[in-house]
Each structure stands twice: as C-alpha cells, then as structure tokens.
N, C-alpha and C positions, 0 to 999 in steps of 0.2 A: 215978441209975444206979450200979451197983457200979463200983469202980475197975477190976476185971478181969472183964468179962462172960464167962459160960460159954456154950458152944455145944452144941446138940443137933442130931444128924443124924436126919432122919425119912424113912423109906422105906416108902411104901404098896406092897403086893404081894398077889398071890393065891397066892403060894408054889407056882406051877406051872412056874417056869423057874429052878430053883435054881442052875444053872451061871452064868447071868447075874447073879443076886442075889449069889452068892459073890464074883464078880469085883467087883461094886459095893462090897461090904463090905470087901474087901481094899484097894480104892483109898481107902476112908475111913480105914482103919488106917494108911495111908502118908502122911497129911497132915502138913505141917510144923507146923501148929497143931493140937494134939490136941483132939478133941471130948470132951465130958463124958459123953455117952451116945449110943447108936445105937438108935432106936426103929424096930422093924420092925412095921408095922401090917398085919396079914393079914386079908383078907376076900374075899368073893365065891365061896367054895366051902363044902362041908359042913363042919361042925365036926369031924367025924371025920377027913376028909381033911386039913384044916388042921393038926390035931394030929399026924397021921402025918408030914406034910411038915415041920412045925416041928421034930419030933424028929430027922428026917434032917438038917435044916439045922444044928442044934446039933452033931450028931456030926461032920459034915464040917468045920465051922468050928473045932472044937476041935483038929483036926489041922493046921490051916493058920495059925491066929492064936495070939498069946500068951495066956496065962491072964488077964493083966491086961486085955487088950482084950476078950476074950470076956465078962468080967464087966460090961462096959459095954453089952453087947447085950441088949436086952429085946424079946422077941417077944410082941406083944399081939394077941389075936383080937378083931376088930371084928364086932359083930352086924349092923351096917348096911353093905351093900355100896357100893362106889363110891369113887373117889379123893377126892372132896370130903369125904365122911364120915371117911375114913381120915386125911386131913390135919387136919381139925378135932379128931379124937380125939388125934392127936399133939400138937397145940397145948394141949389140955386136960391131958394127962398130964405134959408137960415142966415141970421146975422151972428150966430154963436160961433165960438172957436172950435168946439168939439161936437161931433155928431155921433150919437149912439143909435144904431139901427136895431130894429127888431121885427119879428113877424107879428101878425095880428092875433096869434093864439099862444104867444109865449107868456110865461110868468117870470118876471125879473126878480132875481135875488135882491134883497134890500141894499146889499153892498155893491151892486154892479156898477152904478154910476161913479161911486167913490173910488173904486179900484181902477176904473178906466181913466178917470180924472187925474189920479196920481201918476199913472204911467205917462199920460200926455204932458202933464205939467212939468215932469222931470226930464223930458226929452229936449235935447238942444236943437232939434230940427223936426219938422212935421213927420209924424209916424202913424202907423196903424196898430191897433191892439186886437188880439184874438184871445179867446179863453175857452175853457172846457164848458160842457153843458150836460144837464141831465135830461133823460127822456121819460115822460109820463105817458105810458102806453095805455090808451083807452080802447084798444081794438080787441083785447081778449075778453070774452064774455062767457058766463055760465048759462048755457042755453036753456037748461031746465027751469031756471029761475029768472032768466032774461035780465040778469044783473051785469053791470060792467065791472070787470076786475081791473083795478088800477095797479100798475106795476112801475116802480121807479128804477131806472137803470142808469148807471154812470157811462157816459160815452168815453171810453178809455183812450181811443186812438187820437182824440183831439187835444191831448195834453202834451204833445211833442213840443219841446221848448225851442228847438232850432230846426229849420227846414230849408234845404236848398230848393232852387226853382224846380229841378227835375224830381226831387223827392216829393215835392208838393204836387207835381203833375201825376203821380201815381194814384192819389186819392184825395178827396176833399177833406183834409184834416182841419179845416178852418171853422167848421161849424155852421156853414151856410149863413143866411141872413140873421140867424139868431145870435151870432157871436161876431158881429161886424161893427167896428167902431174905429174912431181915430180923429185926427185933425181935419176940420172941414175943408181946408185948402187942398188936401189930397183928393177928396171926393169931387171938389170943384174942378180939379185938373185932369185926373186920370179918366173919370167917368165910367159908367156901366154901359155895356153893349146892349142897346135897346132892341136889337134884332133877336136876342136870345130869350126864349121862353123859359128855359131851364138852365141851371148851372151858371147863371150870369154873375153870381157872387164868386164862384170858383174862378171864372175867367178874370174877374176884377182883381182878385188876389194875385194871380199869376202875372198879369200885366203890371201890377204895382211892384212886384218883386223884380221884374225885368227892368223897371225904371230905377231900381236901387232904393226904393222907399223902405225904411226900417220897419220891421214887424216885431212888436213886443208880445210875448206870450205869457199868459197867466194860467198856470196849471190848476185852476179851481173852477168848479161849476158855478157860473154866475147867472145862468138862465135855465129854466125848465122848458124843454121843447115838448109840446104835446102831440102825440100821434093819434089821429082820428081819421075817419073816412073822408071828411071834406077838405083835408089839407091838399095843397097843390102836388106834393111829391107822392101822393097815392097813385098817380099815373106813372107806374114804373116803366112802361114801354117808352114813353116820351122822354122820361128822365134818363133812361139808359142810352137812348139815341143821342141825347145831348152830351152825355159823358164820352161816347165814342168819338163824336165830332171834336170835342175839346182835346181829347188825347191825341187825335190825329194832328191837330194844330201844334200841339207840344212836340210831337215827333218831327213834324215839318220844320219847326224852329231849331230843333236839335241838329237835324241834317244840314240846315243852312249854316249853323254855327260851326260844325265840323268841317264842312266844305270851305267856309270862309277862313278857318285856321289853316287848313291844308294849302289852299291857294295863296293865302297870305305868306305862309312859310316858304313856299316855292318862289314867290316873287321876291321875298326878302333875301333868300339864298342866292338868286340870280343877281341881284344888285351887288351883294358882297363879292360874288365871284368876279363880276365885271370890274369892280373897284380894285380887287387884288391883281387882276391881269393888267390893269392900267399902271398900278404901282410897279409891278415887275417890269413892264415895258419901259417905264421911266428910268428905273434903276439900270437896265441894260443899256439904254441910250446914254446915260451919264457915264457908265463904265466904258463904253466904246469911245465916247468923246475924249475921256481922260487918257485912254490908251493911245490914240492917234495924236 
C-alpha cells in the first residue's frame, strides 16, 4: 500500500433533489481530512434531464464552494440505473485507494473521512469500515402550523462491534449506503449486485464477509441520515420484499453449509473406517504368515 492512501467520495444520485445533494457535497468539503475527488454518479432519468440538472448543480456549487474543491467534483452519467450499478461504476473510475460512499441526502460528520482513513491505513490487508449514524427525521409535522419538526435519533443497533455472518443476516446492522466505505480494491473485486433495487448494500456486506474480508467497526455516528418522503426506502413494500428474498438466500446458504458439513463428515468417517479395516486385515495377514 502507499504510505499515504488517497480517498474518494462517491455519491450515487438521480439528480432530482439538488438541495439535499448540495448539502451533502458541502459537508464533504468541510472534512478534516481532505478527499482527493468527489464522484457524483447520476442515473435513473433521461439523458437530457440529467444533463440539465447536472448543469444546474455545477452552477449552484460554483457559488457555494471554492474553485479548488469544485475542480475535485466529477459528474458522471451512468447508462445503467440503480444504486448497485452506480457504486460499481464509481469503483471502476476511481484511482484512489479508499472509497467512502454516501447517499445524496446525507450530512457527513466533519471527522468521517479522517476516522475511516485511519482504520484503512492501519489495516495490514484490504478491509471494509462501518460506523453508526444519526437519523434526522423530517417526516413529523405540526399540521396546524404546517411546520416540519426535526428530530435527531441515534441508530443504536448499528454500533455492534463484532458480527458473524448469520448475525448480520438477521438485520442490516451496517447502516446502508450511508455507512459504507473501505479499500477500493474490495469494491473493485466483490462488486454490488446490479439486479437488486433494494438491500444491495446489505447483500454486498454479507458476500464480503463470506469472502473473509475484515470489517472494522466504529461505534460513533459519522453520518446524519435524513428521513423524508422522497427517499428511496420510503417504499416499504418493495424494501420488505427485498429483505425477505435476502433472508431466504441466507437460509439457503446455511442449509447448504450444514448439508456440506454433514456429508463431508460422513465421507470422512467412511474413509477412516476403510483405512482402519485395511490396517486390521494387514495385521491379521502378517500374524497368520508368522504363525505358519
């Protein structure tokens, strides 16, 4: 590894909620450890609309951020829709050593990149890093005044420091795309399943764990995840269906593992039994030969 790894921030988006995205990019610009690049991977809408919105985004960012930071921002149009495809494209395009992913409506804690950088730099082999996150709930409203009530909640269950594969299969303790980061080589190798519309991050974590990739945990909230009506996971039915499918796959893998161990044990037992019988026969033969 290089003595000073470089960091890429990768944000998949449909460019349809620019106010949130601009807040996200501004929080990335305020990091205590500077990123080498900011990849904005846009997909899911017509090419013409993406071009119009990307032009608007550049114009608005130019008035809010420094020229030096604006030069780090690269807006890439992905022909394949979906978060999995966007994250894979980001991994393919980056030349940095570490990738820090995020959703296009997150607010990054100023220490986020620094904390992830330290974990990756101290690892003797490629790893993934997960951390806790806060939730900024904008869905509660005071109807009589039509004002939005902001509520900050700590996501407690995402602070688990050690998880086995099957513990992780019970629930998505990883924090979704808001708490996804690690060495770029991991994302270039394992890849996201582009066929999944939901839970693609959870599926990625589980497959990475099956491959034996180390997962480092930081029990501190490094991202504020914003809850609002336009977010993807507001479609609870589709999200629930995706979770059911993923749990079914986990159960199927567990059954395969158990059957493999049982059959392997039987096969091993038969081999040792045959070997012992051969040894006994050889001993009997030598005993009979010496007797006569």
